[in-house]
C-alpha positions as CSV (number, residue, x, y, z in Angstrom):
1,X,5.2,-34.0,26.0
2,X,5.8,-36.1,22.8
3,X,3.1,-38.5,21.9
4,X,4.0,-42.2,22.2
5,X,4.6,-43.8,18.8
6,X,2.3,-46.8,18.2
7,X,2.4,-50.0,16.3
8,X,-0.8,-50.0,14.2
9,X,-2.5,-52.5,11.9
10,X,-5.3,-51.9,9.5
11,X,-7.2,-55.1,8.7
12,X,-8.9,-54.8,5.4
13,X,-6.3,-52.4,4.2
14,X,-6.9,-52.9,0.5
15,X,-10.6,-52.2,0.7
16,X,-12.2,-48.8,0.2
17,X,-12.6,-48.1,3.9
18,X,-9.2,-49.5,4.8
19,X,-7.4,-47.3,2.3
20,X,-9.3,-44.3,3.6
21,X,-8.3,-45.1,7.2
22,X,-4.6,-45.3,6.1
23,X,-5.0,-41.9,4.3
24,X,-6.6,-40.4,7.4
25,X,-3.8,-41.7,9.6
26,X,-1.3,-39.9,7.4
27,X,-3.4,-36.8,7.0
28,X,-4.0,-36.4,10.7
29,X,-0.4,-37.3,11.5
30,X,-1.3,-40.0,13.9
31,X,1.7,-41.1,16.0
32,X,2.8,-44.3,14.3
33,X,6.0,-46.2,14.7
34,X,5.0,-49.1,12.4
35,X,2.0,-49.6,10.1
36,X,1.0,-53.1,9.2
37,X,-1.5,-53.4,6.3
38,X,-3.4,-56.7,6.5
39,X,-5.9,-58.1,4.0
40,X,-7.3,-61.4,2.8
41,X,-5.6,-63.8,0.4
42,X,-7.3,-62.1,-2.5
43,X,-4.9,-59.1,-1.9
44,X,-1.7,-61.2,-1.9
45,X,1.0,-59.2,-3.7
46,X,-0.8,-55.8,-3.3
47,X,0.7,-52.9,-1.5
48,X,-0.5,-49.8,0.4
49,X,1.0,-46.4,0.0
50,X,2.2,-44.9,3.3
51,X,4.2,-41.6,3.5
52,X,5.7,-42.0,0.1
53,X,6.5,-45.7,0.5
54,X,4.8,-48.9,-0.7
55,X,4.0,-51.3,2.2
56,X,3.5,-54.9,1.2
57,X,0.2,-56.3,2.4
58,X,0.4,-59.3,4.7
59,X,-2.4,-61.9,4.8
60,X,-1.6,-63.5,8.2
61,X,-0.8,-61.9,11.5
62,X,-1.4,-62.8,15.1
63,X,-1.6,-59.1,16.1
64,X,0.8,-59.8,18.9
65,X,3.1,-56.8,19.6
66,X,0.7,-54.3,18.1
67,X,-0.8,-51.4,20.1
68,X,-3.9,-50.6,18.0
69,X,-5.9,-52.4,15.3
70,X,-8.4,-50.8,12.9
71,X,-10.9,-53.4,11.7
72,X,-12.2,-52.5,8.3
73,X,-13.4,-56.0,7.0
74,X,-16.9,-57.1,6.1
75,X,-18.9,-58.0,9.2
76,X,-18.7,-61.8,8.5
77,X,-14.9,-61.7,8.7
78,X,-14.7,-59.5,11.8
79,X,-15.3,-61.9,14.7
80,X,-12.1,-63.8,14.1
81,X,-10.0,-60.6,14.1
82,X,-11.8,-59.3,17.2
83,X,-10.8,-62.4,19.1
84,X,-7.3,-62.1,17.8
85,X,-7.0,-58.5,19.0
86,X,-8.3,-59.4,22.4
87,X,-5.9,-62.3,22.7
88,X,-3.0,-60.1,21.6
89,X,-4.1,-57.3,24.0
90,X,-4.2,-54.9,21.2
91,X,-6.8,-52.1,21.3
92,X,-9.3,-52.4,18.5
93,X,-11.4,-49.8,16.6
94,X,-14.1,-51.8,14.9
95,X,-15.5,-50.3,11.7
96,X,-17.0,-53.5,10.4
97,X,-20.3,-53.3,12.2
98,X,-19.8,-56.7,13.9
99,X,-19.0,-55.1,17.3
100,X,-21.9,-52.7,17.1
101,X,-24.3,-55.6,17.6
102,X,-22.8,-56.5,21.0
103,X,-24.0,-54.4,23.9
104,X,-20.8,-54.9,25.9
105,X,-18.8,-53.1,23.3
106,X,-19.1,-49.2,23.4
107,X,-20.7,-47.8,20.3
108,X,-19.2,-44.3,19.9
109,X,-19.1,-41.2,17.8
110,X,-16.1,-39.0,18.6
111,X,-18.1,-35.9,18.0
112,X,-20.4,-36.7,20.9
113,X,-17.6,-36.6,23.6
114,X,-17.2,-40.2,24.7
115,X,-16.5,-40.8,28.3
116,X,-13.0,-41.8,29.6
117,X,-14.5,-45.1,30.8
118,X,-15.9,-45.9,27.4
119,X,-12.7,-45.0,25.6
120,X,-10.7,-47.4,27.9
121,X,-12.6,-50.4,26.6
122,X,-10.3,-52.8,24.6
123,X,-12.8,-52.7,21.7
124,X,-14.6,-49.6,20.4
125,X,-17.2,-49.9,17.7
126,X,-18.4,-47.3,15.2
127,X,-22.1,-47.1,14.2
128,X,-23.2,-47.4,10.7
129,X,-22.9,-44.2,8.7
130,X,-26.7,-43.6,8.6
131,X,-27.0,-44.1,12.4
132,X,-24.0,-41.9,13.0
133,X,-25.4,-39.1,10.8
134,X,-28.9,-39.2,12.4
135,X,-27.4,-39.4,15.9
136,X,-25.4,-36.2,15.2
137,X,-28.6,-34.5,14.2
138,X,-30.4,-35.6,17.4
139,X,-27.4,-34.5,19.5
140,X,-27.2,-31.1,17.8
141,X,-30.9,-30.5,18.5
142,X,-31.0,-32.0,22.0
143,X,-30.4,-28.7,23.8
144,X,-33.5,-27.1,22.2
145,X,-35.8,-30.0,21.2
146,X,-36.1,-33.8,21.4
147,X,-36.8,-36.1,18.5
148,X,-39.7,-38.4,19.3
149,X,-39.9,-40.0,15.9
150,X,-37.7,-40.3,12.7
151,X,-38.6,-41.7,9.3
152,X,-35.5,-42.0,7.2
153,X,-35.1,-43.0,3.5
154,X,-31.5,-43.9,2.7
155,X,-30.3,-43.4,-0.9
156,X,-27.4,-45.9,-1.1
157,X,-24.8,-45.6,-3.9
158,X,-23.0,-48.5,-5.5
159,X,-20.0,-47.9,-3.2
160,X,-22.0,-49.3,-0.2
161,X,-21.3,-52.7,-1.8
162,X,-17.5,-51.9,-1.8
163,X,-15.2,-51.8,-4.7
164,X,-17.1,-54.6,-6.4
165,X,-20.3,-52.4,-6.4
166,X,-18.5,-49.5,-8.1
167,X,-17.0,-51.7,-10.7
168,X,-20.3,-53.4,-11.4
169,X,-22.1,-50.1,-11.9
170,X,-19.3,-48.9,-14.2
171,X,-19.5,-52.2,-16.2
172,X,-23.3,-52.0,-16.4
173,X,-23.2,-48.4,-17.6
174,X,-20.7,-49.2,-20.4
175,X,-22.6,-52.3,-21.5
176,X,-25.9,-50.4,-21.8
177,X,-24.3,-47.6,-23.8
178,X,-22.7,-50.2,-26.1
179,X,-26.1,-52.1,-26.3
180,X,-24.5,-55.2,-24.9
181,X,-25.6,-57.6,-22.1
182,X,-24.4,-56.5,-18.7
183,X,-21.8,-58.6,-17.0
184,X,-23.1,-61.6,-15.1
185,X,-20.9,-61.2,-12.1
186,X,-22.2,-58.5,-9.8
187,X,-22.8,-58.0,-6.1
188,X,-26.3,-56.8,-7.0
189,X,-29.3,-59.0,-7.6
190,X,-30.7,-56.5,-10.1
191,X,-29.2,-54.1,-12.6
192,X,-28.5,-50.7,-11.0
193,X,-27.4,-48.5,-13.9
194,X,-30.0,-45.9,-14.9
195,X,-32.4,-47.4,-12.3
196,X,-33.4,-47.1,-8.7
197,X,-34.2,-50.2,-6.6
198,X,-36.7,-50.3,-3.6
199,X,-34.2,-52.3,-1.5
200,X,-30.4,-52.0,-1.2
201,X,-29.7,-55.7,-0.9
202,X,-31.5,-58.9,0.0
203,X,-34.4,-58.6,2.4
204,X,-33.9,-60.6,5.6
205,X,-35.2,-60.9,9.1
206,X,-38.0,-58.5,9.9
207,X,-38.4,-57.6,6.2
208,X,-35.2,-55.5,6.6
209,X,-32.1,-55.3,4.4
210,X,-28.7,-55.5,6.2
211,X,-28.2,-51.8,6.0
212,X,-31.7,-51.0,7.3
213,X,-31.2,-53.4,10.2
214,X,-27.8,-52.0,11.1
215,X,-29.0,-48.4,11.0
216,X,-32.0,-49.2,13.2
217,X,-29.9,-51.2,15.7
218,X,-27.2,-48.7,16.0
219,X,-29.4,-45.6,16.2
220,X,-31.5,-47.3,18.9
221,X,-28.3,-47.7,21.0
222,X,-27.2,-44.1,20.3
223,X,-30.6,-42.5,20.8
224,X,-32.7,-44.8,23.0
225,X,-36.4,-43.9,23.2
226,X,-36.6,-42.4,19.7
227,X,-38.9,-44.3,17.4
228,X,-37.2,-44.7,14.1
229,X,-37.7,-46.5,10.8
230,X,-35.2,-46.8,7.9
231,X,-35.7,-47.7,4.3
232,X,-32.7,-48.1,2.1
233,X,-33.0,-47.6,-1.7
234,X,-30.2,-48.4,-4.2
235,X,-29.6,-45.4,-6.5
236,X,-27.3,-45.3,-9.6
237,X,-24.6,-43.1,-8.1
238,X,-21.0,-44.3,-7.7
239,X,-20.4,-43.0,-4.2
240,X,-22.0,-41.2,-1.3
241,X,-25.1,-41.6,0.9
242,X,-28.2,-39.5,0.9
243,X,-30.8,-39.4,3.7
244,X,-34.2,-37.9,3.4
245,X,-35.3,-37.4,7.1
246,X,-38.8,-36.7,8.5
247,X,-38.6,-35.8,12.2
248,X,-41.2,-35.2,14.9
249,X,-39.8,-32.7,17.4
250,X,-41.0,-31.7,20.9
251,X,-41.1,-28.7,20.8
252,X,-41.2,-27.9,17.1
253,X,-38.3,-25.7,15.9
254,X,-38.4,-23.5,12.9
255,X,-36.4,-24.6,9.8
256,X,-34.0,-21.6,10.4
257,X,-33.4,-22.7,14.0
258,X,-32.7,-26.3,13.0
259,X,-30.3,-25.3,10.3
260,X,-28.4,-23.0,12.7
261,X,-28.1,-25.6,15.3
262,X,-26.8,-28.2,12.9
263,X,-24.4,-25.7,11.3
264,X,-22.9,-24.9,14.7
265,X,-22.6,-28.5,15.9
266,X,-19.4,-30.6,15.4
267,X,-19.7,-33.1,12.6
268,X,-22.6,-31.5,10.8
269,X,-22.7,-28.5,8.5
270,X,-25.4,-26.5,6.7
271,X,-24.8,-26.5,2.9
272,X,-26.1,-23.0,2.4
273,X,-28.1,-23.6,-0.8
274,X,-31.8,-23.9,-1.2
275,X,-31.3,-26.9,-3.5
276,X,-29.4,-28.8,-0.8
277,X,-26.2,-30.8,-1.1
278,X,-25.8,-33.6,-3.7
279,X,-23.8,-36.8,-3.1
280,X,-21.1,-35.3,-5.3
281,X,-21.0,-32.2,-3.0
282,X,-20.4,-34.5,0.0
283,X,-17.5,-36.4,-1.7
284,X,-14.4,-36.0,0.4
285,X,-16.1,-34.2,3.3
286,X,-15.8,-35.4,6.9
287,X,-18.9,-33.5,8.0
288,X,-22.5,-34.6,7.3
289,X,-23.9,-31.9,5.0
290,X,-27.4,-30.6,5.7
291,X,-29.9,-29.0,3.4
292,X,-33.6,-28.5,2.3
293,X,-34.7,-28.0,5.9
294,X,-38.5,-27.5,5.8
295,X,-41.6,-27.7,7.9
296,X,-43.6,-30.9,7.4
297,X,-47.2,-29.8,6.4
298,X,-48.5,-33.3,7.2
299,X,-47.4,-33.3,10.9
300,X,-48.1,-30.7,13.6
301,X,-44.6,-31.1,15.0
302,X,-42.9,-32.2,11.8
303,X,-39.7,-31.1,10.1
304,X,-38.1,-32.4,6.9
305,X,-34.4,-32.3,6.0
306,X,-31.9,-33.8,3.6
307,X,-28.5,-35.2,4.6
308,X,-25.6,-36.0,2.3
309,X,-22.4,-37.6,3.4
310,X,-19.3,-39.5,2.2
311,X,-19.8,-42.6,4.3
312,X,-16.3,-43.9,3.8
313,X,-14.6,-40.6,4.6
314,X,-16.9,-39.9,7.6
315,X,-16.3,-43.4,9.0
316,X,-12.6,-43.3,8.5
317,X,-12.2,-39.9,10.1
318,X,-14.4,-41.0,13.0
319,X,-12.3,-44.1,13.5
320,X,-9.0,-42.2,13.7
321,X,-10.6,-39.5,15.9
322,X,-11.6,-42.2,18.3
323,X,-8.1,-43.6,18.3
324,X,-6.8,-40.1,19.1
325,X,-9.2,-39.6,21.9
326,X,-8.3,-43.0,23.4
327,X,-4.6,-42.3,23.2
328,X,-5.0,-38.9,24.8
329,X,-7.2,-40.3,27.6
330,X,-4.6,-42.9,28.6
331,X,-2.0,-41.9,31.2
């Protein structure tokens, strides 16, 4: 039976995540009749490459007549597009983080076998990359051990601030080498080049940054009952996300057993090197890479491990996989 061809929009198509979603749609040969790239007025005149053609970006669209919308905007811009998708009766895969904060919207990872009822929701939300990665670890270990507590340090690269973050780090690096003042315009409140910052963004409610709050909120929904704390650092890397994780397990598993379970699970993969994967190693990967699995000498039931992932690639692949599962679940 031939898959139905769908009319699909990517909102935020000129951003880093939006472009990766478009690439994943092409790479996975998602059944598309028409692709509509949508972006803000700042992208007026830009185009998105699609199957060897240049598609002009549109800055206004009611979403009426579309079957599916991928929402890849910043969280602040997302509610307006979520409402438009609901009014247009277009299914929506929300990658912005806005929908993840609403309990009525299913928060899903395609690697954890979502139910047909969840997939039938008009809006599906993806968790933050950090919460998604840690939830995959918890799911992979769940048949043998339960996580009672997780302490996670996130090493966030410049790309977590989008294209502007990458450009700012590049400009800072060049300026420092040239012994010049760094550019004044930057998404960062402090210089990043050749430095590491104790917070990846402004500190808000609960003494948390936005990424810390999102990771804690989303992981609590994906793994209720697990006590977890997240600290996000800013590191001077252009892309990728590193996660140093300290777990308390009941019962405790050996490092070899943990590594084997994570290597066999869908969505995670053991790196196979004692040094562990770097952020560069994870670039372009759709799996969460696992390394440096060790016993924690400070906790009776403790285990330590390092995760490295390409958050944009992992999120884009998960979004398209959710769309595939939703399409296959519908009659």
